[in-house]
All heavy atoms as a GROMACS GRO file, in nm:
protein
  587
    1MET      N    1   5.533  14.899   4.051
    1MET     CA    2   5.502  14.795   3.954
    1MET      C    3   5.586  14.816   3.831
    1MET      O    4   5.608  14.928   3.786
    1MET     CB    5   5.354  14.799   3.916
    1MET     CG    6   5.318  14.693   3.816
    1MET     SD    7   5.142  14.687   3.774
    1MET     CE    8   5.124  14.835   3.682
    2THR      N    9   5.636  14.708   3.775
    2THR     CA   10   5.714  14.711   3.652
    2THR      C   11   5.640  14.631   3.547
    2THR      O   12   5.633  14.508   3.555
    2THR     CB   13   5.854  14.653   3.675
    2THR    OG1   14   5.919  14.727   3.779
    2THR    CG2   15   5.935  14.658   3.549
    3PRO      N   16   5.578  14.698   3.446
    3PRO     CA   17   5.504  14.624   3.343
    3PRO      C   18   5.598  14.570   3.235
    3PRO      O   19   5.703  14.628   3.206
    3PRO     CB   20   5.410  14.730   3.288
    3PRO     CG   21   5.482  14.857   3.306
    3PRO     CD   22   5.562  14.842   3.431
    4PHE      N   23   5.557  14.458   3.174
    4PHE     CA   24   5.627  14.402   3.060
    4PHE      C   25   5.531  14.315   2.981
    4PHE      O   26   5.426  14.278   3.033
    4PHE     CB   27   5.753  14.324   3.103
    4PHE     CG   28   5.724  14.199   3.183
    4PHE    CD1   29   5.719  14.075   3.122
    4PHE    CD2   30   5.702  14.205   3.319
    4PHE    CE1   31   5.693  13.960   3.194
    4PHE    CE2   32   5.676  14.090   3.393
    4PHE     CZ   33   5.670  13.966   3.330
    5THR      N   34   5.564  14.285   2.856
    5THR     CA   35   5.473  14.202   2.775
    5THR      C   36   5.527  14.063   2.747
    5THR      O   37   5.447  13.970   2.735
    5THR     CB   38   5.441  14.271   2.641
    5THR    OG1   39   5.562  14.299   2.573
    5THR    CG2   40   5.362  14.399   2.663
    6GLU      N   41   5.657  14.045   2.735
    6GLU     CA   42   5.709  13.912   2.705
    6GLU      C   43   5.794  13.856   2.819
    6GLU      O   44   5.764  13.753   2.875
    6GLU     CB   45   5.788  13.916   2.574
    6GLU     CG   46   5.697  13.939   2.455
    6GLU     CD   47   5.774  13.938   2.323
    6GLU    OE1   48   5.881  13.875   2.317
    6GLU    OE2   49   5.724  13.997   2.227
    7SER      N   50   5.902  13.926   2.849
    7SER     CA   51   5.988  13.887   2.960
    7SER      C   52   6.062  14.010   3.009
    7SER      O   53   6.068  14.111   2.940
    7SER     CB   54   6.088  13.778   2.920
    7SER     OG   55   6.178  13.825   2.824
    8THR      N   56   6.118  13.999   3.129
    8THR     CA   57   6.198  14.108   3.183
    8THR      C   58   6.312  14.051   3.264
    8THR      O   59   6.299  13.945   3.325
    8THR     CB   60   6.109  14.203   3.268
    8THR    OG1   61   6.184  14.320   3.298
    8THR    CG2   62   6.059  14.139   3.395
    9GLU      N   63   6.423  14.122   3.263
    9GLU     CA   64   6.543  14.084   3.337
    9GLU      C   65   6.541  14.158   3.469
    9GLU      O   66   6.526  14.280   3.474
    9GLU     CB   67   6.669  14.121   3.259
    9GLU     CG   68   6.798  14.089   3.329
    9GLU     CD   69   6.838  13.943   3.321
    9GLU    OE1   70   6.775  13.866   3.247
    9GLU    OE2   71   6.935  13.906   3.388
   10VAL      N   72   6.554  14.084   3.579
   10VAL     CA   73   6.556  14.143   3.713
   10VAL      C   74   6.700  14.149   3.764
   10VAL      O   75   6.770  14.047   3.760
   10VAL     CB   76   6.469  14.060   3.811
   10VAL    CG1   77   6.474  14.118   3.952
   10VAL    CG2   78   6.326  14.048   3.762
   11THR      N   79   6.742  14.267   3.808
   11THR     CA   80   6.871  14.281   3.871
   11THR      C   81   6.851  14.347   4.006
   11THR      O   82   6.755  14.423   4.025
   11THR     CB   83   6.967  14.366   3.786
   11THR    OG1   84   6.910  14.495   3.763
   11THR    CG2   85   6.996  14.297   3.652
   12MET      N   86   6.940  14.317   4.099
   12MET     CA   87   6.929  14.371   4.233
   12MET      C   88   7.066  14.419   4.280
   12MET      O   89   7.169  14.368   4.236
   12MET     CB   90   6.880  14.266   4.332
   12MET     CG   91   6.742  14.214   4.305
   12MET     SD   92   6.691  14.097   4.433
   12MET     CE   93   6.647  13.956   4.332
   13SER      N   94   7.065  14.515   4.370
   13SER     CA   95   7.189  14.559   4.432
   13SER      C   96   7.162  14.594   4.578
   13SER      O   97   7.046  14.619   4.616
   13SER     CB   98   7.245  14.682   4.360
   13SER     OG   99   7.156  14.789   4.363
   14GLY      N  100   7.266  14.591   4.656
   14GLY     CA  101   7.252  14.622   4.799
   14GLY      C  102   7.382  14.678   4.852
   14GLY      O  103   7.475  14.707   4.774
   15PRO      N  104   7.391  14.691   4.982
   15PRO     CA  105   7.515  14.743   5.043
   15PRO      C  106   7.637  14.655   5.008
   15PRO      O  107   7.622  14.533   4.989
   15PRO     CB  108   7.486  14.738   5.192
   15PRO     CG  109   7.339  14.732   5.204
   15PRO     CD  110   7.291  14.659   5.082
   16GLU      N  111   7.752  14.717   5.000
   16GLU     CA  112   7.876  14.643   4.973
   16GLU      C  113   7.893  14.531   5.076
   16GLU      O  114   7.868  14.552   5.196
   16GLU     CB  115   7.995  14.738   4.977
   16GLU     CG  116   8.123  14.672   4.929
   16GLU     CD  117   8.237  14.770   4.917
   16GLU    OE1  118   8.211  14.891   4.903
   16GLU    OE2  119   8.352  14.724   4.924
   17ASP      N  120   7.933  14.415   5.030
   17ASP     CA  121   7.957  14.296   5.113
   17ASP      C  122   7.832  14.236   5.174
   17ASP      O  123   7.840  14.151   5.262
   17ASP     CB  124   8.060  14.325   5.224
   17ASP     CG  125   8.196  14.364   5.170
   17ASP    OD1  126   8.234  14.312   5.062
   17ASP    OD2  127   8.262  14.450   5.231
   18ALA      N  128   7.715  14.279   5.129
   18ALA     CA  129   7.590  14.221   5.180
   18ALA      C  130   7.548  14.106   5.089
   18ALA      O  131   7.578  14.105   4.969
   18ALA     CB  132   7.479  14.326   5.185
   19GLU      N  133   7.481  14.009   5.147
   19GLU     CA  134   7.425  13.896   5.075
   19GLU      C  135   7.279  13.931   5.047
   19GLU      O  136   7.207  13.973   5.140
   19GLU     CB  137   7.437  13.776   5.168
   19GLU     CG  138   7.408  13.644   5.110
   19GLU     CD  139   7.436  13.535   5.211
   19GLU    OE1  140   7.345  13.509   5.295
   19GLU    OE2  141   7.546  13.477   5.210
   20ILE      N  142   7.233  13.913   4.925
   20ILE     CA  143   7.093  13.937   4.893
   20ILE      C  144   7.022  13.803   4.881
   20ILE      O  145   7.064  13.716   4.806
   20ILE     CB  146   7.077  14.018   4.763
   20ILE    CG1  147   7.143  14.156   4.781
   20ILE    CG2  148   6.930  14.034   4.725
   20ILE    CD1  149   7.147  14.238   4.654
   21ARG      N  150   6.911  13.790   4.953
   21ARG     CA  151   6.827  13.671   4.948
   21ARG      C  152   6.690  13.715   4.899
   21ARG      O  153   6.641  13.821   4.936
   21ARG     CB  154   6.815  13.607   5.086
   21ARG     CG  155   6.947  13.559   5.145
   21ARG     CD  156   6.991  13.432   5.078
   21ARG     NE  157   7.119  13.385   5.129
   21ARG     CZ  158   7.160  13.259   5.120
   21ARG    NH1  159   7.081  13.169   5.066
   21ARG    NH2  160   7.277  13.225   5.166
   22TYR      N  161   6.626  13.631   4.815
   22TYR     CA  162   6.500  13.672   4.757
   22TYR      C  163   6.403  13.555   4.738
   22TYR      O  164   6.442  13.438   4.742
   22TYR     CB  165   6.522  13.742   4.622
   22TYR     CG  166   6.568  13.651   4.511
   22TYR    CD1  167   6.477  13.598   4.421
   22TYR    CD2  168   6.701  13.617   4.496
   22TYR    CE1  169   6.517  13.514   4.318
   22TYR    CE2  170   6.742  13.533   4.394
   22TYR     CZ  171   6.650  13.482   4.305
   22TYR     OH  172   6.690  13.398   4.203
   23THR      N  173   6.275  13.592   4.719
   23THR     CA  174   6.171  13.494   4.686
   23THR      C  175   6.092  13.545   4.567
   23THR      O  176   6.088  13.664   4.539
   23THR     CB  177   6.074  13.474   4.805
   23THR    OG1  178   6.005  13.596   4.830
   23THR    CG2  179   6.144  13.426   4.929
   24THR      N  180   6.030  13.451   4.497
   24THR     CA  181   5.942  13.486   4.385
   24THR      C  182   5.802  13.426   4.402
   24THR      O  183   5.722  13.429   4.310
   24THR     CB  184   6.002  13.437   4.252
   24THR    OG1  185   6.023  13.296   4.259
   24THR    CG2  186   6.132  13.507   4.219
   25ASP      N  187   5.775  13.375   4.521
   25ASP     CA  188   5.645  13.310   4.546
   25ASP      C  189   5.556  13.391   4.641
   25ASP      O  190   5.454  13.342   4.688
   25ASP     CB  191   5.667  13.169   4.602
   25ASP     CG  192   5.737  13.166   4.736
   25ASP    OD1  193   5.769  13.275   4.791
   25ASP    OD2  194   5.760  13.055   4.789
   26GLY      N  195   5.596  13.514   4.669
   26GLY     CA  196   5.518  13.600   4.757
   26GLY      C  197   5.551  13.588   4.904
   26GLY      O  198   5.503  13.667   4.985
   27SER      N  199   5.634  13.492   4.939
   27SER     CA  200   5.671  13.474   5.079
   27SER      C  201   5.778  13.575   5.120
   27SER      O  202   5.849  13.630   5.036
   27SER     CB  203   5.719  13.331   5.107
   27SER     OG  204   5.838  13.305   5.034
   28THR      N  205   5.791  13.597   5.250
   28THR     CA  206   5.894  13.686   5.303
   28THR      C  207   6.029  13.617   5.300
   28THR      O  208   6.041  13.506   5.349
   28THR     CB  209   5.857  13.728   5.447
   28THR    OG1  210   5.730  13.793   5.443
   28THR    CG2  211   5.962  13.820   5.505
   29PRO      N  212   6.132  13.680   5.242
   29PRO     CA  213   6.263  13.617   5.236
   29PRO      C  214   6.329  13.607   5.372
   29PRO      O  215   6.307  13.691   5.461
   29PRO     CB  216   6.342  13.708   5.142
   29PRO     CG  217   6.274  13.840   5.144
   29PRO     CD  218   6.129  13.811   5.176
   30THR      N  219   6.411  13.503   5.387
   30THR     CA  220   6.488  13.479   5.509
   30THR      C  221   6.632  13.449   5.467
   30THR      O  222   6.663  13.444   5.348
   30THR     CB  223   6.432  13.357   5.586
   30THR    OG1  224   6.458  13.240   5.507
   30THR    CG2  225   6.284  13.370   5.615
   31ALA      N  226   6.716  13.423   5.565
   31ALA     CA  227   6.855  13.389   5.537
   31ALA      C  228   6.868  13.256   5.462
   31ALA      O  229   6.974  13.227   5.405
   31ALA     CB  230   6.935  13.382   5.669
   32GLN      N  231   6.760  13.178   5.457
   32GLN     CA  232   6.760  13.050   5.385
   32GLN      C  233   6.701  13.061   5.243
   32GLN      O  234   6.701  12.964   5.168
   32GLN     CB  235   6.684  12.944   5.464
   32GLN     CG  236   6.756  12.896   5.589
   32GLN     CD  237   6.756  12.998   5.699
   32GLN    OE1  238   6.654  13.061   5.728
   32GLN    NE2  239   6.870  13.018   5.763
   33SER      N  240   6.650  13.178   5.207
   33SER     CA  241   6.594  13.195   5.074
   33SER      C  242   6.702  13.192   4.967
   33SER      O  243   6.820  13.192   4.996
   33SER     CB  244   6.517  13.330   5.068
   33SER     OG  245   6.408  13.329   5.159
   34THR      N  246   6.658  13.194   4.841
   34THR     CA  247   6.750  13.187   4.729
   34THR      C  248   6.851  13.301   4.734
   34THR      O  249   6.815  13.416   4.752
   34THR     CB  250   6.672  13.194   4.596
   34THR    OG1  251   6.576  13.089   4.593
   34THR    CG2  252   6.765  13.182   4.477
   35LEU      N  253   6.979  13.266   4.716
   35LEU     CA  254   7.087  13.365   4.714
   35LEU      C  255   7.092  13.429   4.577
   35LEU      O  256   7.098  13.360   4.474
   35LEU     CB  257   7.220  13.297   4.744
   35LEU     CG  258   7.345  13.384   4.735
   35LEU    CD1  259   7.341  13.497   4.837
   35LEU    CD2  260   7.470  13.299   4.750
   36TYR      N  261   7.089  13.562   4.572
   36TYR     CA  262   7.100  13.634   4.445
   36TYR      C  263   7.245  13.631   4.400
   36TYR      O  264   7.336  13.674   4.471
   36TYR     CB  265   7.055  13.778   4.463
   36TYR     CG  266   7.070  13.862   4.340
   36TYR    CD1  267   6.987  13.844   4.230
   36TYR    CD2  268   7.173  13.958   4.330
   36TYR    CE1  269   7.003  13.918   4.115
   36TYR    CE2  270   7.188  14.034   4.215
   36TYR     CZ  271   7.103  14.014   4.108
   36TYR     OH  272   7.119  14.088   3.993
   37GLU      N  273   7.267  13.578   4.280
   37GLU     CA  274   7.401  13.567   4.224
   37GLU      C  275   7.413  13.634   4.088
   37GLU      O  276   7.517  13.627   4.026
   37GLU     CB  277   7.441  13.419   4.214
   37GLU     CG  278   7.449  13.354   4.350
   37GLU     CD  279   7.494  13.210   4.345
   37GLU    OE1  280   7.415  13.125   4.298
   37GLU    OE2  281   7.609  13.184   4.385
   38GLY      N  282   7.309  13.699   4.045
   38GLY     CA  283   7.309  13.769   3.916
   38GLY      C  284   7.167  13.780   3.864
   38GLY      O  285   7.075  13.721   3.917
   39GLY      N  286   7.152  13.859   3.757
   39GLY     CA  287   7.021  13.883   3.700
   39GLY      C  288   6.948  13.756   3.661
   39GLY      O  289   7.010  13.654   3.632
   40PHE      N  290   6.814  13.763   3.665
   40PHE     CA  291   6.734  13.648   3.622
   40PHE      C  292   6.612  13.701   3.545
   40PHE      O  293   6.573  13.816   3.560
   40PHE     CB  294   6.691  13.560   3.742
   40PHE     CG  295   6.617  13.632   3.851
   40PHE    CD1  296   6.478  13.636   3.853
   40PHE    CD2  297   6.687  13.698   3.953
   40PHE    CE1  298   6.410  13.700   3.954
   40PHE    CE2  299   6.619  13.762   4.055
   40PHE     CZ  300   6.480  13.764   4.056
   41THR      N  301   6.557  13.613   3.463
   41THR     CA  302   6.448  13.651   3.375
   41THR      C  303   6.314  13.602   3.427
   41THR      O  304   6.301  13.489   3.473
   41THR     CB  305   6.472  13.593   3.234
   41THR    OG1  306   6.595  13.642   3.185
   41THR    CG2  307   6.360  13.632   3.137
   42LEU      N  308   6.213  13.692   3.420
   42LEU     CA  309   6.076  13.655   3.453
   42LEU      C  310   5.994  13.660   3.325
   42LEU      O  311   6.011  13.753   3.243
   42LEU     CB  312   6.016  13.754   3.554
   42LEU     CG  313   6.083  13.761   3.689
   42LEU    CD1  314   6.016  13.872   3.773
   42LEU    CD2  315   6.074  13.629   3.762
   43SER      N  316   5.904  13.564   3.308
   43SER     CA  317   5.816  13.565   3.190
   43SER      C  318   5.668  13.562   3.230
   43SER      O  319   5.582  13.558   3.142
   43SER     CB  320   5.849  13.448   3.100
   43SER     OG  321   5.839  13.326   3.169
   44ASP      N  322   5.638  13.566   3.359
   44ASP     CA  323   5.502  13.572   3.409
   44ASP      C  324   5.493  13.678   3.518
   44ASP      O  325   5.595  13.717   3.577
   44ASP     CB  326   5.459  13.437   3.469
   44ASP     CG  327   5.443  13.330   3.363
   44ASP    OD1  328   5.370  13.354   3.265
   44ASP    OD2  329   5.502  13.222   3.379
   45THR      N  330   5.372  13.722   3.549
   45THR     CA  331   5.353  13.817   3.659
   45THR      C  332   5.409  13.755   3.788
   45THR      O  333   5.373  13.641   3.820
   45THR     CB  334   5.204  13.852   3.674
   45THR    OG1  335   5.161  13.922   3.557
   45THR    CG2  336   5.179  13.939   3.796
   46THR      N  337   5.495  13.829   3.855
   46THR     CA  338   5.564  13.776   3.972
   46THR      C  339   5.589  13.888   4.072
   46THR      O  340   5.627  13.998   4.032
   46THR     CB  341   5.701  13.713   3.932
   46THR    OG1  342   5.679  13.614   3.833
   46THR    CG2  343   5.773  13.653   4.051
   47THR      N  344   5.575  13.857   4.199
   47THR     CA  345   5.618  13.949   4.304
   47THR      C  346   5.752  13.900   4.356
   47THR      O  347   5.762  13.786   4.402
   47THR     CB  348   5.514  13.955   4.419
   47THR    OG1  349   5.392  14.006   4.367
   47THR    CG2  350   5.564  14.044   4.532
   48VAL      N  351   5.853  13.985   4.345
   48VAL     CA  352   5.985  13.953   4.396
   48VAL      C  353   6.003  14.029   4.527
   48VAL      O  354   5.980  14.150   4.534
   48VAL     CB  355   6.095  13.995   4.296
   48VAL    CG1  356   6.233  13.967   4.352
   48VAL    CG2  357   6.077  13.923   4.162
   49LYS      N  358   6.046  13.956   4.630
   49LYS     CA  359   6.076  14.018   4.759
   49LYS      C  360   6.221  13.984   4.794
   49LYS      O  361   6.266  13.872   4.770
   49LYS     CB  362   5.984  13.963   4.870
   49LYS     CG  363   5.838  14.000   4.849
   49LYS     CD  364   5.754  13.956   4.966
   49LYS     CE  365   5.609  14.000   4.947
   49LYS     NZ  366   5.529  13.969   5.067
   50ALA      N  367   6.295  14.083   4.845
   50ALA     CA  368   6.436  14.064   4.872
   50ALA      C  369   6.478  14.131   5.002
   50ALA      O  370   6.419  14.231   5.045
   50ALA     CB  371   6.518  14.119   4.758
   51ILE      N  372   6.583  14.075   5.063
   51ILE     CA  373   6.647  14.138   5.179
   51ILE      C  374   6.797  14.135   5.155
   51ILE      O  375   6.851  14.051   5.083
   51ILE     CB  376   6.615  14.064   5.312
   51ILE    CG1  377   6.652  13.916   5.303
   51ILE    CG2  378   6.470  14.084   5.350
   51ILE    CD1  379   6.642  13.839   5.436
   52ALA      N  380   6.866  14.229   5.217
   52ALA     CA  381   7.012  14.230   5.221
   52ALA      C  382   7.053  14.189   5.362
   52ALA      O  383   6.995  14.235   5.460
   52ALA     CB  384   7.064  14.368   5.187
   53ILE      N  385   7.153  14.102   5.369
   53ILE     CA  386   7.202  14.055   5.499
   53ILE      C  387   7.350  14.088   5.508
   53ILE      O  388   7.429  14.052   5.421
   53ILE     CB  389   7.181  13.904   5.516
   53ILE    CG1  390   7.034  13.867   5.503
   53ILE    CG2  391   7.237  13.857   5.650
   53ILE    CD1  392   7.006  13.718   5.498
   54LYS      N  393   7.387  14.161   5.614
   54LYS     CA  394   7.526  14.199   5.636
   54LYS      C  395   7.553  14.190   5.785
   54LYS      O  396   7.475  14.243   5.866
   54LYS     CB  397   7.552  14.340   5.583
   54LYS     CG  398   7.695  14.383   5.594
   54LYS     CD  399   7.718  14.515   5.525
   54LYS     CE  400   7.864  14.553   5.534
   54LYS     NZ  401   7.892  14.678   5.459
   55ASN      N  402   7.660  14.122   5.819
   55ASN     CA  403   7.700  14.106   5.960
   55ASN      C  404   7.586  14.048   6.044
   55ASN      O  405   7.564  14.088   6.158
   55ASN     CB  406   7.745  14.241   6.021
   55ASN     CG  407   7.866  14.296   5.949
   55ASN    OD1  408   7.952  14.222   5.901
   55ASN    ND2  409   7.873  14.427   5.939
   56GLY      N  410   7.510  13.956   5.985
   56GLY     CA  411   7.401  13.889   6.054
   56GLY      C  412   7.275  13.970   6.071
   56GLY      O  413   7.178  13.922   6.129
   57GLU      N  414   7.273  14.093   6.020
   57GLU     CA  415   7.156  14.181   6.029
   57GLU      C  416   7.083  14.185   5.895
   57GLU      O  417   7.146  14.200   5.792
   57GLU     CB  418   7.198  14.321   6.071
   57GLU     CG  419   7.262  14.330   6.207
   57GLU     CD  420   7.163  14.306   6.320
   57GLU    OE1  421   7.048  14.350   6.309
   57GLU    OE2  422   7.203  14.240   6.417
   58SER      N  423   6.952  14.176   5.899
   58SER     CA  424   6.870  14.178   5.776
   58SER      C  425   6.809  14.318   5.756
   58SER      O  426   6.768  14.382   5.852
   58SER     CB  427   6.756  14.078   5.784
   58SER     OG  428   6.806  13.948   5.790
   59SER      N  429   6.804  14.358   5.630
   59SER     CA  430   6.737  14.484   5.596
   59SER      C  431   6.586  14.467   5.599
   59SER      O  432   6.535  14.354   5.614
   59SER     CB  433   6.780  14.528   5.456
   59SER     OG  434   6.724  14.438   5.358
   60GLU      N  435   6.516  14.576   5.577
   60GLU     CA  436   6.371  14.566   5.555
   60GLU      C  437   6.349  14.495   5.421
   60GLU      O  438   6.436  14.495   5.335
   60GLU     CB  439   6.310  14.705   5.551
   60GLU     CG  440   6.311  14.776   5.683
   60GLU     CD  441   6.238  14.910   5.677
   60GLU    OE1  442   6.150  14.926   5.592
   60GLU    OE2  443   6.271  14.994   5.761
   61VAL      N  444   6.232  14.438   5.404
   61VAL     CA  445   6.200  14.367   5.280
   61VAL      C  446   6.170  14.468   5.169
   61VAL      O  447   6.095  14.564   5.188
   61VAL     CB  448   6.076  14.275   5.299
   61VAL    CG1  449   6.037  14.210   5.167
   61VAL    CG2  450   6.105  14.169   5.406
   62SER      N  451   6.236  14.448   5.056
   62SER     CA  452   6.207  14.527   4.936
   62SER      C  453   6.116  14.442   4.847
   62SER      O  454   6.143  14.325   4.824
   62SER     CB  455   6.338  14.557   4.862
   62SER     OG  456   6.312  14.628   4.742
   63THR      N  457   6.005  14.502   4.800
   63THR     CA  458   5.907  14.429   4.720
   63THR      C  459   5.883  14.500   4.591
   63THR      O  460   5.868  14.621   4.585
   63THR     CB  461   5.774  14.418   4.797
   63THR    OG1  462   5.796  14.356   4.923
   63THR    CG2  463   5.671  14.338   4.718
   64ARG      N  464   5.879  14.422   4.481
   64ARG     CA  465   5.847  14.480   4.350
   64ARG      C  466   5.759  14.380   4.274
   64ARG      O  467   5.789  14.261   4.265
   64ARG     CB  468   5.975  14.503   4.272
   64ARG     CG  469   5.961  14.540   4.127
   64ARG     CD  470   5.939  14.685   4.092
   64ARG     NE  471   6.022  14.782   4.159
   64ARG     CZ  472   6.130  14.840   4.107
   64ARG    NH1  473   6.172  14.807   3.988
   64ARG    NH2  474   6.192  14.931   4.174
   65LEU      N  475   5.648  14.431   4.221
   65LEU     CA  476   5.558  14.352   4.137
   65LEU      C  477   5.598  14.370   3.991
   65LEU      O  478   5.606  14.482   3.943
   65LEU     CB  479   5.413  14.396   4.156
   65LEU     CG  480   5.311  14.336   4.057
   65LEU    CD1  481   5.305  14.184   4.070
   65LEU    CD2  482   5.175  14.397   4.074
   66PHE      N  483   5.626  14.261   3.923
   66PHE     CA  484   5.656  14.260   3.780
   66PHE      C  485   5.530  14.206   3.713
   66PHE      O  486   5.494  14.091   3.730
   66PHE     CB  487   5.778  14.173   3.749
   66PHE     CG  488   5.905  14.230   3.810
   66PHE    CD1  489   5.940  14.198   3.939
   66PHE    CD2  490   5.984  14.316   3.736
   66PHE    CE1  491   6.055  14.250   3.996
   66PHE    CE2  492   6.099  14.371   3.793
   66PHE     CZ  493   6.134  14.337   3.922
   67ASN      N  494   5.458  14.296   3.642
   67ASN     CA  495   5.325  14.266   3.590
   67ASN      C  496   5.328  14.241   3.439
   67ASN      O  497   5.351  14.333   3.362
   67ASN     CB  498   5.231  14.381   3.623
   67ASN     CG  499   5.088  14.350   3.591
   67ASN    OD1  500   5.047  14.235   3.593
   67ASN    ND2  501   5.011  14.452   3.559
   68LYS      N  502   5.301  14.115   3.400
   68LYS     CA  503   5.292  14.083   3.258
   68LYS      C  504   5.156  14.128   3.208
   68LYS      O  505   5.053  14.093   3.264
   68LYS     CB  506   5.311  13.934   3.235
   68LYS     CG  507   5.315  13.900   3.087
   68LYS     CD  508   5.348  13.754   3.067
   68LYS     CE  509   5.359  13.724   2.918
   68LYS     NZ  510   5.403  13.586   2.896
   69GLY      N  511   5.156  14.207   3.102
   69GLY     CA  512   5.030  14.257   3.048
   69GLY      C  513   5.040  14.276   2.898
   69GLY      O  514   5.133  14.229   2.835
   70THR      N  515   4.944  14.351   2.846
   70THR     CA  516   4.940  14.372   2.701
   70THR      C  517   4.981  14.511   2.661
   70THR      O  518   4.984  14.544   2.545
   70THR     CB  519   4.799  14.344   2.648
   70THR    OG1  520   4.708  14.427   2.716
   70THR    CG2  521   4.761  14.198   2.667
   71GLY      N  522   5.014  14.595   2.758
   71GLY     CA  523   5.052  14.733   2.725
   71GLY      C  524   5.180  14.768   2.798
   71GLY      O  525   5.238  14.689   2.869
   72GLY      N  526   5.223  14.892   2.780
   72GLY     CA  527   5.345  14.938   2.848
   72GLY      C  528   5.471  14.885   2.782
   72GLY      O  529   5.476  14.871   2.660
   73ASP      N  530   5.570  14.853   2.862
   73ASP     CA  531   5.698  14.807   2.811
   73ASP      C  532   5.683  14.680   2.729
   73ASP      O  533   5.594  14.599   2.751
   73ASP     CB  534   5.792  14.772   2.927
   73ASP     CG  535   5.859  14.895   2.987
   73ASP    OD1  536   5.834  15.006   2.934
   73ASP    OD2  537   5.932  14.879   3.083
   74THR      N  538   5.775  14.661   2.637
   74THR     CA  539   5.778  14.537   2.559
   74THR      C  540   5.889  14.445   2.604
   74THR      O  541   5.924  14.349   2.540
   74THR     CB  542   5.798  14.570   2.408
   74THR    OG1  543   5.918  14.643   2.393
   74THR    CG2  544   5.681  14.647   2.352
   75GLY      N  545   5.945  14.475   2.715
   75GLY     CA  546   6.055  14.396   2.770
   75GLY      C  547   6.147  14.489   2.844
   75GLY      O  548   6.108  14.599   2.879
   76GLY      N  549   6.268  14.448   2.866
   76GLY     CA  550   6.362  14.535   2.930
   76GLY      C  551   6.403  14.482   3.064
   76GLY      O  552   6.414  14.362   3.082
   77SER      N  553   6.424  14.574   3.159
   77SER     CA  554   6.474  14.528   3.288
   77SER      C  555   6.401  14.595   3.403
   77SER      O  556   6.344  14.700   3.387
   77SER     CB  557   6.625  14.559   3.299
   77SER     OG  558   6.645  14.698   3.302
   78GLY      N  559   6.406  14.529   3.515
   78GLY     CA  560   6.351  14.583   3.638
   78GLY      C  561   6.457  14.575   3.744
   78GLY      O  562   6.496  14.468   3.786
   79ASP      N  563   6.507  14.692   3.785
   79ASP     CA  564   6.612  14.697   3.885
   79ASP      C  565   6.550  14.710   4.023
   79ASP      O  566   6.458  14.788   4.043
   79ASP     CB  567   6.705  14.816   3.861
   79ASP     CG  568   6.778  14.804   3.729
   79ASP    OD1  569   6.811  14.691   3.688
   79ASP    OD2  570   6.805  14.908   3.667
   80MET      N  571   6.603  14.633   4.117
   80MET     CA  572   6.562  14.645   4.258
   80MET      C  573   6.685  14.690   4.335
   80MET      O  574   6.790  14.633   4.324
   80MET     CB  575   6.515  14.510   4.314
   80MET     CG  576   6.386  14.461   4.251
   80MET     SD  577   6.329  14.309   4.326
   80MET     CE  578   6.279  14.364   4.488
   81GLU      N  579   6.668  14.796   4.412
   81GLU     CA  580   6.779  14.844   4.495
   81GLU      C  581   6.737  14.845   4.638
   81GLU      O  582   6.626  14.861   4.672
   81GLU     CB  583   6.821  14.984   4.452
   81GLU     CG  584   6.881  14.983   4.313
   81GLU     CD  585   6.935  15.119   4.273
   81GLU    OE1  586   6.977  15.195   4.360
   81GLU    OE2  587   6.934  15.147   4.154
   0.00000   0.00000   0.00000
């Protein structure tokens, strides 16, 4: 879990030459999900799920909960690898 109070920047990385696809609605990502093209900002509690696709093969799903609350971090970033 990555806590924040106002907003947080999400960045992701994967294997070289892999395409990263992700969802923010709790669903499992597929090859048709949103293509990751750079960092994005979240301002509400969100579960981000991502896969890396290379040579037609998908990785296991990586999941991270970004929890908006009243304590902990005051912002910053949440990296997904």
